[in-house]
C-alpha positions as CSV (number, residue, x, y, z in Angstrom):
1,X,123.6,60.4,68.1
2,X,120.5,59.4,70.9
3,X,121.4,61.7,74.3
4,X,121.2,59.2,77.3
5,X,119.3,60.7,80.0
6,X,119.1,59.8,83.9
7,X,115.4,60.7,84.0
8,X,113.3,59.8,81.5
9,X,112.7,64.2,79.9
10,X,108.9,65.0,80.8
11,X,107.5,66.6,77.2
12,X,106.6,70.1,78.3
13,X,105.4,70.8,74.4
14,X,104.7,69.6,71.4
15,X,103.8,70.8,68.1
16,X,103.5,70.3,64.0
17,X,106.5,72.5,61.4
18,X,105.1,71.5,58.4
19,X,103.5,68.5,57.6
20,X,106.0,65.8,57.9
21,X,107.6,67.2,60.7
22,X,107.0,68.3,64.5
23,X,109.1,69.0,67.1
24,X,109.1,68.8,71.1
25,X,110.4,70.9,73.6
26,X,111.7,68.4,77.6
27,X,112.3,68.9,80.5
28,X,115.4,66.5,80.9
29,X,118.2,65.8,83.5
30,X,122.3,63.9,83.3
31,X,124.4,64.2,85.8
32,X,122.8,66.0,88.3
33,X,122.1,69.6,86.2
34,X,118.3,69.9,84.0
35,X,117.8,70.7,80.5
36,X,115.7,71.8,77.2
37,X,116.5,69.7,75.0
38,X,114.6,71.2,71.8
39,X,114.4,67.8,69.2
40,X,112.8,67.2,65.6
41,X,111.0,64.2,64.9
42,X,108.5,62.5,62.8
43,X,105.0,61.7,63.5
44,X,104.4,57.7,63.1
45,X,104.3,56.1,59.5
46,X,107.2,58.0,58.1
47,X,111.3,57.2,59.4
48,X,113.7,59.2,59.4
49,X,116.9,58.8,58.2
50,X,118.5,62.0,60.5
51,X,117.3,64.1,63.8
52,X,118.6,66.7,65.4
53,X,118.3,67.3,68.7
54,X,119.1,70.2,70.8
55,X,120.7,70.5,74.0
56,X,120.4,73.4,76.5
57,X,121.2,74.1,80.2
58,X,118.3,75.5,82.1
59,X,121.6,77.7,83.9
60,X,121.0,79.3,80.4
61,X,116.8,80.1,81.0
62,X,117.1,84.2,81.1
63,X,118.9,83.8,78.6
64,X,116.0,82.4,76.1
65,X,113.4,84.6,78.1
66,X,115.3,87.6,76.5
67,X,115.5,86.0,73.0
68,X,111.4,85.0,73.0
69,X,110.7,88.7,74.3
70,X,112.9,89.9,71.1
71,X,110.7,87.6,69.0
72,X,107.2,88.8,70.0
73,X,108.6,92.1,69.6
74,X,109.6,92.1,66.3
75,X,107.4,88.8,64.7
76,X,103.7,90.6,65.3
77,X,100.9,90.6,63.7
78,X,101.9,91.6,60.0
79,X,97.9,93.4,59.7
80,X,98.8,95.7,62.8
81,X,100.6,98.2,62.8
82,X,104.8,98.7,62.9
83,X,104.2,100.4,66.9
84,X,107.4,99.3,68.9
85,X,105.9,97.0,71.3
86,X,106.9,97.7,74.9
87,X,105.9,94.9,77.3
88,X,105.9,95.2,81.2
89,X,109.1,94.2,83.1
90,X,108.2,91.8,85.6
91,X,111.1,92.2,88.6
92,X,112.1,89.4,90.7
93,X,111.9,91.6,93.5
94,X,110.4,95.0,94.5
95,X,113.4,96.9,96.1
96,X,114.6,95.8,92.1
97,X,111.0,97.8,90.9
98,X,112.4,100.8,93.2
99,X,115.6,101.2,91.9
100,X,114.1,101.1,88.3
101,X,112.1,103.9,89.7
102,X,115.6,105.7,91.0
103,X,116.7,105.1,87.7
104,X,113.3,106.8,85.8
105,X,113.7,109.9,87.8
106,X,116.6,111.3,87.4
107,X,117.0,110.6,82.8
108,X,119.1,107.3,83.8
109,X,119.0,105.0,80.9
110,X,119.1,101.1,82.2
111,X,118.3,97.6,81.4
112,X,116.1,94.4,83.2
113,X,118.5,91.2,82.7
114,X,119.9,92.1,80.0
115,X,122.6,89.3,80.2
116,X,123.6,86.4,82.0
117,X,127.0,85.4,82.2
118,X,128.2,82.5,82.3
119,X,130.4,80.7,85.6
120,X,130.9,77.2,85.7
121,X,131.2,74.5,83.4
122,X,130.4,70.5,84.0
123,X,133.4,68.0,82.9
124,X,131.7,67.1,79.4
125,X,131.8,71.9,79.3
126,X,128.3,72.6,79.4
127,X,127.3,75.2,81.5
128,X,126.1,74.6,85.2
129,X,125.9,77.6,86.4
130,X,125.2,80.8,85.4
131,X,125.3,84.6,87.1
132,X,122.5,87.4,85.6
133,X,123.1,91.2,86.9
134,X,120.0,92.9,88.0
135,X,120.3,96.1,86.0
136,X,122.7,97.2,82.9
137,X,123.8,101.0,82.9
138,X,124.6,102.0,78.9
139,X,125.3,105.4,80.3
140,X,127.9,104.3,82.8
141,X,128.9,100.9,80.6
142,X,127.9,99.7,84.8
143,X,126.0,96.5,85.9
144,X,124.7,96.9,88.8
145,X,122.9,94.0,91.0
146,X,121.3,94.2,94.3
147,X,121.9,92.6,96.8
148,X,119.0,92.9,100.0
149,X,119.0,89.3,100.3
150,X,119.9,86.9,103.7
151,X,123.7,86.1,104.1
152,X,123.8,82.0,103.3
153,X,122.1,84.3,99.5
154,X,124.7,86.6,99.7
155,X,127.5,84.2,100.6
156,X,126.6,82.0,97.1
157,X,126.1,85.1,95.0
158,X,129.8,86.8,96.4
159,X,130.8,84.1,94.8
160,X,129.3,83.9,91.8
161,X,130.8,87.7,91.3
162,X,133.7,87.0,92.3
163,X,133.4,84.2,89.1
164,X,132.7,86.5,86.9
165,X,135.2,89.3,87.6
166,X,137.5,86.5,87.2
167,X,136.7,85.2,84.1
168,X,134.7,88.8,82.1
169,X,137.7,91.0,83.7
170,X,136.2,93.7,81.2
171,X,133.3,93.3,83.2
172,X,132.0,97.2,85.3
173,X,129.7,95.2,87.7
174,X,129.0,97.2,91.2
175,X,127.1,95.4,94.3
176,X,124.7,97.8,96.4
177,X,124.6,95.9,99.0
178,X,121.7,95.7,101.8
179,X,122.8,98.5,103.7
180,X,124.2,100.7,101.0
181,X,120.4,100.3,99.5
182,X,118.6,101.1,102.0
183,X,121.1,104.5,102.8
184,X,119.9,105.5,99.3
185,X,116.8,105.2,99.2
186,X,116.8,106.6,103.1
187,X,119.1,110.2,100.6
188,X,116.3,109.6,98.1
189,X,113.3,109.7,100.0
190,X,114.5,112.5,102.5
191,X,114.5,114.4,99.3
192,X,110.8,114.5,99.5
193,X,111.8,113.6,94.8
194,X,110.5,110.0,95.0
195,X,107.9,109.7,93.1
196,X,104.7,108.5,94.1
197,X,103.1,106.8,91.0
198,X,106.6,105.4,90.4
199,X,106.7,107.3,86.2
200,X,108.9,110.7,85.6
201,X,106.9,112.2,82.8
């Protein structure tokens, strides 16, 4: 079955997986929602009796990024020695990098944006909105979300967090608002123990 989109899909990538098959990755939109469309195609001159298409809601992009990162770590060059790969983390905001340094200083294990939770679906059951907490502390089974943005953005984020708590009551999440975060930084800096180089050896 061919999916009809409101707009012509924009092709992002095309590559061959064999002499008879190639794959395209496209960005498409339907009912106001964006999708990543992965489609198996056959080169000109070949007749295809089957066609496989996978649609992934763009709201799940953080999960795709994590999957790619895991693949990069697990499927490196076979000729290279097996050394665990460590990729620098690109934090979305300096406050997140600062919080990570505090956790490192106190030897608190953390993961950055390890999981995305779907919080809204459209009428067809596709994910329309999702939420990705900033940190997860495995030792405490706790998610931490830093909220230092302006009030309109905070209000929208709070709505998603309420949905997350309703849909996933087993998930523990703590929200640090701007005032909470400032107090934490002031207390930490005031102790004289803030690591200037950002690394606790």
